[in-house]
N, C-alpha and C positions, 0 to 999 in steps of 0.2 A: 396715557397708554397702558399703564399698569392696571387701571380699573377696567379698561376695555378688555384686556386679556383675562381678567378675573370673570367678567361677564360672559365671555365666549367659552371659557373652560369649565364652568360649572353646569351641572345638569339640574340644579334647583332653580325653578322659575322664580321663586320669591327672592332669592339672592340676586338673580339677574335683574329683576325689576328694581330692587333696592339700589343696586350698583348704577343702573341707568338713571334712576332718580337723583342719585348723588352727583353723577357726571353732569346732568342737566343743571343742577344748582350751581356747581362749580363753573360750568360753561357760561351761564348768564352773569353770575356774580363776579367772577374773576377774569375769565378769558376775554370776554367781550370788552370789559372796561380796560384791561391792560393792552389789548390789541388797538383799540381806538386811541389810547394814550400814547402808544408807540408811534402810531401814524401822526398824531398831532405833534409830538416831540420831534420826529424826523422832519416834518414840514417846517416847523419853526427853526430848527437848526440849519436847514438848507436855505431858507429864505432870509434869515437874519444874520448869517455869517458869509464869509467869502466863498463857501462851497457852491451855493446856488442850486436850484432845482434841476436845471438842464445844462450845466456847464461841464459835467464829467460823466463819462459812460457808466462808470461803476455806481454812481449815485442813482442814475436813471434805472439801472438794473435792480438795485435795492428797492427803489420805489415800486417798480412793477412786481417784484416778488412779494413785497409787503402787501400790496393791494390784492394780489391773487390769493395769498394766504388768508387774509382777512375775509375776502369774499367767499372763499371755500369754506372757512369756518362758520361764518354766519349764515350762509345759504345751504351749502351741501351738508357739512357735518352736523349742523343743528337739526336739519330736516331728517337726516338719517337717525339721529339720536332720538328725536320725537317718535319716529316710526318704531324704533326698538323699544322704547318705553311703552308705547301703546300695545305692541305685539306681546310683550312679556306680561302685561297686566290682563290681557284678554284670553290668553291661552293657558293650557295646562302643562303638566310636567314634560310631555313629549315635544313641546314647541321648539326645543333646541334643534330638532331635525327639520324644522320648517325651512324650505328652500329659500323663501323670500327673506326670512330673517338672516339666514347664513349669507346670502348675497348682500344684504344690508350691512352686515358686520364686515364683509370684505371691502365694501366701499368705504366704511369708516376707517379701517386700517390703511387703505390706500391713501385716503385724505390726510390722515395723521402722518404717514410716511412722507408724503409730499411736503407737509408743513415742516417736519423735522429736517428734511434735506434742504428746503429753502432757508431755514434758520441757520443751518451750518454754512451754506453758501454765503448768506449775508454777513455772517461773522468773518468768514475768510476774506470776502471782498472788502470789508471794513479795515482789515489788517493790511492787506497787500495792495489795495487801491489800483487794480490793473487798468489797462487800456488808456489811461490818460485823459486829457481834456478834449472836448469837442473842438474841431477846427472851425474857426470863424473866418470869413473872408476879411482880408486886410482892408484898411480904409482906402488905400491906393487902388486896389482892384475893384472896390465897390464904386469908386468914382469914375472909373474907366468905362466908356460906353461899350456895350456888347457888340461884337462884330458878326 
């Protein structure tokens, strides 16, 4: 987030391009691997422990938020980052005024904000574990014929 702020606040196109190149390197080297590791760890913890993948509402919400955040990062944010990297390498000093680049930067900030909110929600959900367990029909009601 800090690097994205630096990229949007500077008028030097070389600095912008360098920052976007650094963000791309960090994105692929650190963020993708840690995101996929988080997904794998969560899947293992829920399938190999008593929590289960679909036994609790709060776990299902965390799964959905994790998948949305990863998909947004790998598809949306990465695509927007590549656009910014290309735009800053191809244009001159006045390119900060380019409406498409500004719109692209706004999409990046919105995506990052969503991911930060989702992360905070997931942390809170992990602590408070709201909503309880899914209701499963009892064996007696399952054996009873439907009327």
